[in-house]
C-alpha positions in Angstrom: -2.9 -20.6 37.0 -1.6 -20.9 33.5 1.1 -18.9 31.9 -1.1 -16.7 30.0 -3.2 -16.1 32.7 -0.5 -13.7 34.2 -0.7 -11.5 31.0 -4.8 -11.6 31.0 -5.5 -11.7 34.4 -7.9 -9.3 35.9 -5.6 -8.0 38.8 -4.2 -4.9 37.8 -1.2 -5.5 40.5 0.0 -8.9 38.9 0.0 -6.5 35.2 1.5 -4.0 37.0 4.3 -6.5 39.3 7.5 -5.8 36.5 6.7 -1.9 36.7 6.9 -1.5 40.1 9.7 -4.1 40.5 11.8 -1.6 38.1 10.7 1.3 39.8 11.5 0.1 43.4 14.9 -1.2 42.2 15.8 2.1 40.8 14.7 3.8 44.0 17.0 1.7 45.7 20.1 2.0 43.8 19.8 6.2 43.9 19.4 5.3 48.4 22.8 3.3 48.0 24.6 6.0 45.9 23.6 8.6 48.6 24.5 6.4 51.1 27.8 5.7 49.5 28.7 9.6 48.7 28.1 10.0 52.2 30.7 7.3 53.7 33.2 8.1 51.1 33.1 12.1 52.7 33.0 10.1 56.3 36.4 8.3 55.0 37.8 11.4 54.1 37.2 13.1 57.5 38.3 10.4 59.4 41.8 10.2 56.8 42.4 14.2 58.2 41.9 13.2 61.6 44.4 10.7 61.0 47.0 13.0 59.2 46.7 15.5 62.3 46.9 13.2 65.1 49.2 10.7 63.5 52.0 12.4 65.5 50.9 14.1 68.3 48.3 12.1 69.4 48.2 8.7 68.8 45.1 7.3 69.9 43.2 9.2 68.2 44.5 8.6 65.2 44.3 5.0 65.6 40.6 5.5 66.4 40.2 7.3 63.4 41.9 5.0 61.4 39.9 2.0 62.5 36.5 4.1 61.4 38.3 4.8 58.1 39.0 1.1 57.3 35.6 0.3 58.5 33.7 3.2 56.4 35.9 1.6 53.6 34.9 -2.0 54.4 31.0 -0.7 54.0 31.4 0.9 51.3 33.1 -1.9 49.4 30.1 -4.0 50.4 27.8 -1.5 49.1 29.2 -1.4 45.8 28.9 -4.9 45.7 25.3 -4.5 46.3 24.4 -2.0 44.0 26.3 -4.1 41.3 23.6 -6.6 41.8 21.0 -4.3 41.8 21.9 -3.1 38.8 22.3 -6.7 37.5 18.7 -7.3 38.7 17.2 -3.7 37.1 18.7 -5.0 33.6 17.4 -8.3 33.7 13.7 -7.0 35.2 13.9 -4.2 32.6 14.6 -6.7 29.8 11.7 -9.0 31.2 9.5 -6.4 31.1 10.3 -5.9 27.3 9.6 -9.6 26.9 6.1 -9.3 28.7 5.0 -6.2 26.6 6.0 -7.8 23.5 4.5 -11.5 24.7 1.6 -9.2 25.3 1.4 -7.1 22.3 1.6 -10.5 20.1 -1.1 -12.4 22.6 -3.4 -9.5 21.6 -2.5 -9.7 17.9 -3.4 -13.4 18.1 -6.8 -13.1 19.5 -7.6 -10.1 16.9 -6.5 -12.4 14.1 -8.6 -15.2 15.6 -11.5 -12.7 16.0 -11.2 -11.3 12.4 -11.1 -15.3 11.2 -13.9 -16.4 13.5 -16.0 -18.4 11.5 -14.1 -18.1 8.2 -12.7 -21.7 7.4 -11.0 -22.3 4.0 -14.0 -24.0 2.7 -16.5 -21.3 3.8 -14.2 -18.7 1.7 -13.9 -21.5 -1.1 -17.9 -21.4 -1.5 -17.8 -17.5 -1.2 -15.4 -17.3 -4.2 -17.6 -19.7 -6.2 -20.2 -17.8 -5.1 -18.8 -14.6 -6.6 -17.8 -16.1 -10.1 -21.4 -17.2 -10.5 -22.7 -13.9 -10.2 -20.0 -12.7 -12.5 -20.9 -15.5 -15.2 -24.9 -14.5 -14.4 -24.4 -10.9 -15.4 -21.7 -11.3 -18.3 -24.6 -13.3 -19.9 -27.1 -11.0 -18.9 -25.1 -8.1 -20.5 -24.7 -10.4 -23.7 -28.6 -10.9 -23.8 -29.5 -7.4 -23.4 -26.7 -6.1 -25.9 -28.2 -8.5 -28.7 -30.0 -7.2 -31.6 -33.6 -7.2 -31.4 -35.8 -7.6 -34.5 -32.6 -8.6 -36.8 -33.3 -12.4 -37.7 -30.5 -12.5 -40.7 -26.9 -13.4 -39.2 -24.0 -12.3 -40.8 -20.8 -14.2 -41.4 -18.0 -11.5 -40.2 -15.4 -13.4 -42.3 -17.7 -13.0 -45.3 -18.2 -9.7 -44.3 -14.6 -8.8 -44.2 -14.2 -10.5 -47.6 -16.6 -8.2 -49.1 -15.0 -5.4 -47.6 -12.0 -6.1 -48.8 -12.7 -6.7 -52.6 -14.5 -3.3 -52.4 -12.1 -1.6 -51.4 -9.9 -3.7 -54.1 -12.1 -2.5 -56.9 -12.1 1.0 -55.7 -8.3 1.3 -55.9 -8.2 -0.3 -59.4 -10.6 1.8 -60.9 -8.1 4.9 -59.6 -5.4 2.9 -60.8 -7.3 2.3 -64.4 -8.3 6.4 -64.4 -4.6 7.3 -63.9 -3.3 5.4 -66.6 -5.3 6.5 -69.3 -4.3 9.4 -71.3 -6.7 12.5 -71.6 -9.1 12.3 -74.7 -9.2 15.3 -77.1 -12.0 16.1 -78.8 -12.0 17.6 -82.5 -12.8 21.5 -82.6 -15.9 22.0 -84.1 -17.1 25.0 -86.2 -19.6 26.4 -83.5 -20.9 29.2 -86.1 -22.1 26.2 -88.5 -23.5 24.1 -86.3 -25.7 27.3 -85.2 -26.8 28.0 -88.7 -27.7 24.3 -89.3 -30.0 24.4 -85.8 -31.4 27.9 -87.4 -32.1 25.9 -91.0 -33.6 23.1 -88.9 -35.9 25.8 -87.2 -36.9 27.4 -90.2 -38.1 24.0 -92.1 -40.2 22.8 -88.8 -41.9 26.3 -88.5 -42.9 26.0 -92.5 -44.0 22.1 -91.9 -46.1 23.2 -88.9 -47.9 26.0 -91.3 -48.7 23.5 -94.4 -50.2 21.3 -91.9 -52.7 24.5 -90.4 -53.6 25.5 -94.1 -53.8 21.5 -95.0 -51.7 22.0 -97.9 
C-alpha cells in the first residue's frame, strides 16, 4: 500500500484514525485527572488519621501513614502517565494538522491536474496562434469593409496637407493686407447736379424717340 493510499483510501476507519486517537487520548487524560483528584482526597484523609492517632494509637497511625505513602507514590506514577499522554496528544494533534494540510495539498494538486488535463504548452501555443490568426483576419476584413466604394482616385495625404496649409496661409495673408490698407476717401459729389444731368439725358432721349416716330 502506497503512502498516498492513507489519504485517498476508501476505508473511513483509516481516515478517521487520527481524530479517534486524539479523542481517546483526551478521554484518558480526563479519567486520570479524576483518579488523581480522588487519590489526593484519600491522602488528606490518611494524613488526618495519622495526626489524630500519632500519640494515642501508634499502630493505626502507622497503617494510615503507609496508605498515605502508597497513594502518593501512585499519584506520582499517575502524573508521569498523564505527562506522557499529554505529549502523545500534542504529537497526535500536530500529526493530524499535517495530515489535513497534506490532504488539502493533494486535493489541490489533483484539481490542478484535472484542470490542466490535455493542456500542453504546444497546445496552448497552437491556440494562441489561432487567436492571433483570427484577429489578423478580422482586422483585414474590417479594413476592406471600411474602404471607400466608387472612388478610383487615390489621394496623397501629404499633398492634401500641404495644399490645405497653402490655402490657410493665403487667407491669412489677405487678412493681413486688408488690415494694412488705409480707408479710401471718396470725393463728395453734388447729387443735385447729378440728378439734373440725368433729367436732361432723359428729355433728350424722349425728343429723339418722338422724332423717329414722326420720321423727321
